[in-house]
C-alpha positions as CSV (number, residue, x, y, z in Angstrom):
1,M,-15.7,-25.8,7.2
2,S,-18.3,-24.6,4.8
3,A,-17.3,-23.3,1.4
4,V,-18.9,-19.9,2.0
5,Y,-17.1,-19.5,5.4
6,G,-13.8,-20.5,3.8
7,A,-14.4,-18.0,0.9
8,V,-15.2,-15.1,3.2
9,L,-12.2,-15.8,5.4
10,T,-9.9,-16.1,2.3
11,L,-11.2,-12.8,0.9
12,S,-10.9,-11.0,4.2
13,L,-7.3,-12.2,4.6
14,I,-6.4,-11.2,1.0
15,L,-7.8,-7.7,1.8
16,L,-5.8,-7.6,5.0
17,I,-2.5,-8.6,3.2
18,F,-3.0,-5.9,0.4
19,S,-4.1,-3.1,2.7
20,A,-1.4,-3.9,5.3
21,A,1.3,-3.8,2.7
22,V,0.0,-0.5,1.2
23,S,-0.3,1.1,4.7
24,V,3.4,0.7,5.5
25,P,4.8,3.5,3.2
26,L,1.8,5.6,4.2
27,L,2.4,5.3,8.0
28,W,6.2,4.8,8.0
29,R,7.5,8.2,7.2
30,G,11.0,7.1,7.9
31,F,10.9,5.3,4.5
32,Y,10.8,8.7,2.8
33,Y,13.3,10.3,5.2
34,I,15.9,7.7,4.3
35,Q,15.6,8.6,0.6
36,I,16.1,12.3,1.1
37,N,19.8,11.7,1.2
38,A,19.8,8.4,-0.8
39,L,18.3,10.2,-3.8
40,H,20.5,13.3,-3.2
41,L,17.4,15.6,-2.9
42,T,19.4,18.3,-1.0
43,E,21.9,18.4,-3.9
44,I,19.5,18.5,-6.8
45,T,17.1,21.0,-5.2
46,P,17.7,24.3,-3.3
47,W,16.2,23.1,-0.1
48,S,17.8,21.6,3.0
49,Y,17.1,18.2,4.6
50,D,14.9,19.9,7.3
51,E,12.9,21.9,4.7
52,I,12.2,18.8,2.6
53,R,11.2,16.8,5.6
54,C,8.9,19.5,6.8
55,A,7.3,19.8,3.4
56,F,6.7,16.1,3.3
57,D,5.4,16.0,6.9
58,Q,2.9,18.8,6.3
59,M,1.6,17.1,3.1
60,M,1.2,13.8,4.8
61,D,-0.4,15.4,7.9
62,F,-3.0,16.7,5.4
63,C,-3.5,13.3,3.7
64,M,-3.5,11.1,6.9
65,K,-4.7,13.4,9.7
66,G,-6.8,16.0,8.0
67,A,-4.5,18.9,9.0
68,E,-4.4,22.1,7.0
69,F,-2.6,21.7,3.8
70,G,0.9,23.0,3.4
71,T,4.3,22.2,2.1
72,G,6.6,24.2,4.4
73,V,8.7,26.8,2.4
74,L,7.8,25.1,-0.9
75,K,5.2,26.7,-3.1
76,W,1.9,25.0,-3.9
77,S,-1.2,25.6,-6.0
78,E,-4.9,24.9,-5.5
79,D,-4.7,22.2,-8.2
80,G,-1.8,20.5,-6.4
81,M,-3.7,20.6,-3.1
82,Q,-6.7,19.1,-4.8
83,H,-4.7,16.1,-6.0
84,F,-3.5,15.4,-2.5
85,A,-7.1,15.7,-1.3
86,D,-7.9,13.0,-3.9
87,C,-5.0,11.0,-2.5
88,R,-6.3,11.4,1.0
89,V,-9.6,9.6,-0.1
90,L,-7.6,6.6,-1.3
91,F,-5.3,6.6,1.7
92,M,-8.2,6.7,4.2
93,L,-9.9,3.9,2.2
94,D,-6.9,1.7,2.6
95,I,-6.7,2.3,6.3
96,R,-10.4,1.6,6.7
97,V,-10.0,-1.7,4.7
98,L,-7.0,-2.6,6.9
99,I,-9.0,-2.1,10.1
100,M,-12.2,-3.8,8.9
101,S,-10.4,-6.8,7.3
102,A,-8.2,-7.2,10.4
103,V,-11.3,-7.2,12.7
104,L,-13.3,-9.5,10.4
105,S,-10.4,-12.0,10.0
106,L,-9.8,-12.1,13.7
107,A,-13.5,-12.6,14.4
108,L,-13.8,-15.4,11.9
109,I,-10.7,-17.1,13.3
110,V,-11.9,-16.9,16.8
111,Y,-15.3,-18.3,15.7
112,A,-13.7,-21.2,13.9
113,K,-11.5,-22.1,16.9
114,R,-14.5,-22.1,19.2
115,K,-16.4,-24.3,16.9
116,G,-13.4,-26.7,16.6
117,M,-12.9,-25.9,12.9
118,R,-9.4,-26.4,11.4
119,L,-8.3,-23.4,9.4
120,S,-5.2,-24.9,7.8
121,S,-4.5,-28.0,5.8
122,G,-4.0,-31.2,7.8
123,D,-7.5,-32.6,8.2
124,G,-6.4,-35.8,6.6
125,S,-7.1,-34.7,3.0
126,K,-4.3,-32.1,3.2
127,A,-6.6,-29.8,1.2
128,P,-5.4,-26.2,1.2
129,G,-7.2,-24.0,3.7
130,P,-8.1,-20.3,3.6
131,F,-4.7,-19.1,4.7
132,F,-3.1,-21.0,1.7
133,F,-5.3,-19.4,-0.8
134,A,-5.0,-16.0,0.9
135,G,-1.3,-16.2,0.4
136,A,-1.2,-17.9,-3.0
137,I,-3.7,-15.5,-4.8
138,P,-1.9,-12.2,-4.0
139,M,1.5,-13.8,-4.9
140,A,0.1,-14.9,-8.3
141,V,-1.6,-11.6,-9.0
142,F,1.5,-9.5,-8.2
143,A,3.8,-11.9,-10.0
144,V,1.8,-11.2,-13.2
145,I,1.8,-7.4,-12.5
146,C,5.6,-7.4,-11.9
147,I,6.2,-9.3,-15.1
148,M,4.0,-6.8,-17.0
149,V,5.8,-3.8,-15.5
150,V,9.2,-5.3,-16.4
151,F,8.1,-5.9,-20.0
152,V,6.3,-2.6,-20.3
153,D,8.2,-0.1,-18.1
154,F,7.5,1.7,-14.8
155,D,6.7,5.1,-16.5
156,H,3.8,3.5,-18.4
157,A,2.6,1.7,-15.3
158,F,2.8,4.9,-13.3
159,V,0.7,6.8,-15.8
160,T,-1.8,3.9,-16.1
161,F,-2.1,3.8,-12.3
162,H,-3.1,7.5,-12.2
163,H,-5.6,7.1,-15.0
164,M,-7.2,4.2,-13.1
165,F,-7.4,5.8,-9.7
166,F,-7.9,9.5,-10.7
167,P,-10.2,9.1,-13.8
168,G,-10.9,12.2,-15.7
169,K,-8.3,14.3,-13.8
170,D,-4.9,15.6,-14.8
171,N,-4.0,17.6,-11.6
172,W,-1.5,14.8,-10.8
173,L,0.6,16.3,-13.7
174,F,2.3,18.8,-11.4
175,D,4.0,22.0,-12.6
176,P,7.3,21.9,-10.7
177,Y,7.3,25.7,-10.5
178,A,3.8,26.0,-9.1
179,D,3.9,22.9,-6.9
180,E,7.5,22.6,-5.8
181,I,6.9,19.5,-3.7
182,I,7.0,17.4,-6.8
183,N,10.7,18.2,-7.1
184,V,11.3,16.3,-3.8
185,L,8.9,13.5,-4.8
186,P,10.8,12.0,-7.8
187,E,9.3,9.1,-9.7
188,V,12.0,6.8,-8.3
189,F,10.6,7.4,-4.9
190,F,7.2,6.1,-6.0
191,M,9.0,3.2,-7.7
192,N,10.7,2.4,-4.4
193,C,7.3,2.6,-2.6
194,A,5.9,0.1,-5.2
195,I,8.8,-2.2,-4.7
196,L,8.3,-2.1,-0.9
197,I,4.6,-2.9,-1.2
198,V,5.2,-5.8,-3.5
199,V,8.0,-7.2,-1.2
200,L,5.6,-6.9,1.8
201,I,2.8,-8.6,-0.1
202,F,5.1,-11.5,-0.9
203,I,6.3,-11.7,2.8
204,F,2.8,-11.6,4.2
205,S,1.6,-14.1,1.6
206,I,4.4,-16.5,2.5
207,I,3.6,-16.2,6.2
208,S,-0.1,-17.0,5.4
209,I,1.0,-20.1,3.3
210,V,3.3,-21.2,6.1
211,I,0.5,-20.9,8.6
212,D,-1.5,-23.2,6.5
213,R,1.1,-25.8,5.6
214,K,2.6,-25.9,9.1
215,K,-1.0,-26.4,10.6
216,L,-0.5,-23.5,12.9
217,L,-4.3,-22.9,13.2
């Protein structure tokens, strides 16, 4: 296997792992539904379970499906809507990366198999293959990020994230009276999303490493 081919496959697999992990909380709305009761949102806000779920669904339909923006019975502002429009750009980028990296990875794997190329370690030298590096690199990166978050704090990481991905904008600083949906999207929910993404990255990375070490390809 050439170094260039191995590097391209490794990068494609890394993008697949990252984008797949991020896509789970975007596509799995049940993750939020579970937390409506777990975070006692019906007790700390004036809205019912169905009203909160409807507000979340309408917001996500706008972000993921391009539907007209709305938050059910909850009030919203133009600035708030614009922030979700910005979120939609990032969400759609992740889905596109997921699809493209999945197609590219599959195409490269099929090509390698047809050419009789071994994609995992076990060629006699036991040198790590693309799947090993595709698993080891995300694990190392997120291990460092997790350590930084622990030693800094999630609040600071949350603010830094928004400054990085929404440069020059402050419409993510919601007024809870003008954009009532922020009252049912507490910071702990986003922290749980981050935890889910990190856990999934580690799971997918371990699977990739196992594929390499067990010589499954």
